[in-house]
C-alpha positions as CSV (number, residue, x, y, z in Angstrom):
1,M,-23.2,7.1,62.2
2,V,-20.8,4.9,60.2
3,M,-23.3,4.8,57.3
4,I,-23.5,8.6,57.3
5,V,-19.7,8.9,57.1
6,I,-19.6,6.4,54.3
7,G,-22.4,8.2,52.5
8,V,-20.6,11.6,52.8
9,L,-17.3,10.0,51.5
10,A,-19.1,8.4,48.6
11,A,-20.8,11.7,47.7
12,I,-17.4,13.3,47.5
13,A,-15.5,10.4,45.8
14,V,-18.0,9.6,43.0
15,P,-17.9,13.0,41.2
16,V,-14.1,13.2,41.6
17,F,-13.8,9.7,40.1
18,L,-16.2,10.5,37.2
19,N,-14.3,13.7,36.4
20,Q,-10.9,11.8,36.4
21,R,-12.4,9.2,34.1
22,Q,-13.6,11.9,31.7
23,K,-10.2,13.5,31.7
24,A,-8.6,10.1,30.9
25,Q,-11.0,9.7,28.0
26,E,-10.0,13.2,26.7
27,T,-6.3,12.4,27.0
28,A,-6.8,9.2,25.0
29,L,-8.7,11.1,22.4
30,R,-6.0,13.9,22.1
31,S,-3.3,11.2,21.8
32,D,-5.2,9.3,19.1
33,L,-5.9,12.5,17.1
34,K,-2.2,13.5,17.3
35,N,-1.1,10.0,16.0
36,I,-3.6,10.1,13.1
37,A,-2.8,13.7,12.3
38,T,0.9,12.7,12.0
39,Q,-0.1,10.0,9.5
40,V,-2.4,12.3,7.5
41,H,0.4,15.0,7.4
42,A,3.1,12.5,6.3
43,K,0.9,11.1,3.6
44,G,0.0,14.7,2.5
45,L,3.6,15.7,2.3
46,A,4.4,12.6,0.2
47,D,1.4,12.9,-2.2
48,G,1.1,16.7,-2.4
49,R,-2.5,16.5,-1.1
50,Y,-3.9,15.5,2.3
51,P,-5.8,12.2,2.3
52,T,-9.2,11.2,3.5
53,A,-9.5,8.3,5.9
54,T,-10.4,6.1,2.9
55,D,-7.3,7.3,1.1
56,L,-5.1,6.3,4.0
57,D,-6.7,2.9,4.3
58,G,-6.3,2.3,0.6
59,A,-2.6,3.2,1.0
60,G,-2.2,0.4,3.6
61,V,-1.9,2.7,6.6
62,V,-3.3,0.7,9.5
63,L,-4.6,2.9,12.3
64,K,-6.6,2.1,15.4
65,T,-7.9,4.2,18.3
66,S,-8.4,3.8,22.0
67,P,-11.6,1.8,22.9
68,T,-14.0,4.8,23.1
69,V,-12.6,7.0,20.4
70,R,-13.7,7.6,16.8
71,A,-11.9,9.9,14.4
72,S,-12.3,11.0,10.8
73,V,-10.9,13.5,8.3
74,V,-13.9,15.8,7.8
75,W,-12.4,18.0,5.1
76,R,-9.0,18.3,3.4
77,T,-7.3,20.4,0.7
78,E,-3.8,20.5,-0.8
79,T,-2.7,22.7,2.1
80,D,-4.8,21.8,5.1
81,F,-7.0,19.2,6.6
82,C,-9.5,18.9,9.5
83,L,-9.5,15.8,11.6
84,A,-12.3,15.5,14.1
85,G,-12.6,13.0,16.9
86,T,-14.9,12.1,19.7
87,S,-15.0,9.8,22.6
88,S,-18.1,8.4,24.3
89,G,-16.5,9.3,27.6
90,A,-15.5,12.9,26.7
91,G,-18.7,14.3,27.9
92,P,-21.6,16.0,26.1
93,D,-21.1,18.4,23.2
94,P,-22.0,21.8,24.7
95,T,-21.7,23.6,21.3
96,G,-24.0,21.6,19.1
97,Y,-21.3,21.5,16.5
98,G,-21.0,17.8,16.9
99,R,-24.0,17.6,14.6
100,A,-21.5,18.4,11.8
101,V,-20.1,14.9,12.2
102,N,-23.3,13.4,13.6
103,V,-22.3,13.0,17.2
104,T,-23.6,14.3,20.5
105,T,-20.4,14.0,22.5
106,R,-17.6,16.5,22.8
107,I,-15.5,17.1,19.7
108,F,-11.8,17.6,19.5
109,V,-10.1,18.7,16.2
110,V,-6.7,19.0,14.8
111,S,-5.4,20.4,11.5
112,A,-2.2,21.0,9.6
113,K,-2.1,24.5,11.1
114,R,-3.4,23.9,14.7
115,S,-2.8,21.4,17.5
116,V,-5.5,19.3,19.1
117,T,-8.1,21.5,20.6
118,P,-11.6,21.0,21.9
119,V,-14.4,22.6,19.9
120,T,-16.1,25.3,21.9
121,T,-18.6,28.0,21.0
122,A,-15.9,30.6,21.1
123,D,-13.3,28.5,19.2
124,L,-14.6,26.0,16.5
125,G,-11.0,25.1,15.5
126,C,-11.0,23.8,11.9
127,L,-14.7,23.1,12.0
128,G,-15.1,26.9,11.9
129,T,-13.0,27.1,8.7
130,V,-14.9,26.9,5.5
131,A,-14.5,23.4,4.2
132,P,-14.0,22.7,0.5
133,G,-17.5,23.1,-1.0
134,G,-18.7,24.3,2.3
135,V,-19.4,20.8,3.5
136,L,-18.1,18.9,6.5
137,S,-18.3,15.2,6.0
138,D,-17.4,12.1,8.0
139,G,-18.6,10.0,5.1
140,N,-15.1,9.2,3.9
141,G,-14.5,6.6,6.5
142,Y,-13.4,6.7,10.2
143,W,-11.2,4.9,12.6
144,D,-12.1,3.3,15.9
145,V,-10.6,0.6,18.2
146,S,-11.0,-2.1,15.5
147,G,-9.5,0.0,12.7
148,F,-10.8,1.6,9.6
149,H,-14.5,1.6,8.6
150,S,-15.9,3.0,5.4
151,G,-18.9,5.3,5.6
152,A,-20.0,7.8,8.3
153,F,-19.7,7.5,12.1
154,P,-22.4,5.2,13.4
155,R,-25.5,7.1,14.5
């Protein structure tokens, strides 16, 4: 009888715990994207053109993310930028648009014109905006917990 009660409690507690863990990962991702977007925006205002991740690193801007988060500027112009980020704990990408930046996990985006939002089929955020040259690229470097890395997100 005690084993049955413990089993029932575990069946209830495990999904709740996993859901809370995913929400915590999403919160860290949102926070990291806001912080990086602030740096991208400040550098863009100073230079008259929004920077790539490589540009920021070259300017000596040191950024790091939470342990499971990766983020990159996937396109930028003089007037806008699209910063995409993902977390290994944010759950699977239900839209398939993660392929744009070569990930299978849920994507969140932020731009100069929009706050941090999850990418959904109904709302692609800045991934749905035509990028300069029509190309989304994470190949200009990205940030993770250890700092800046050149090249694309690891596959």
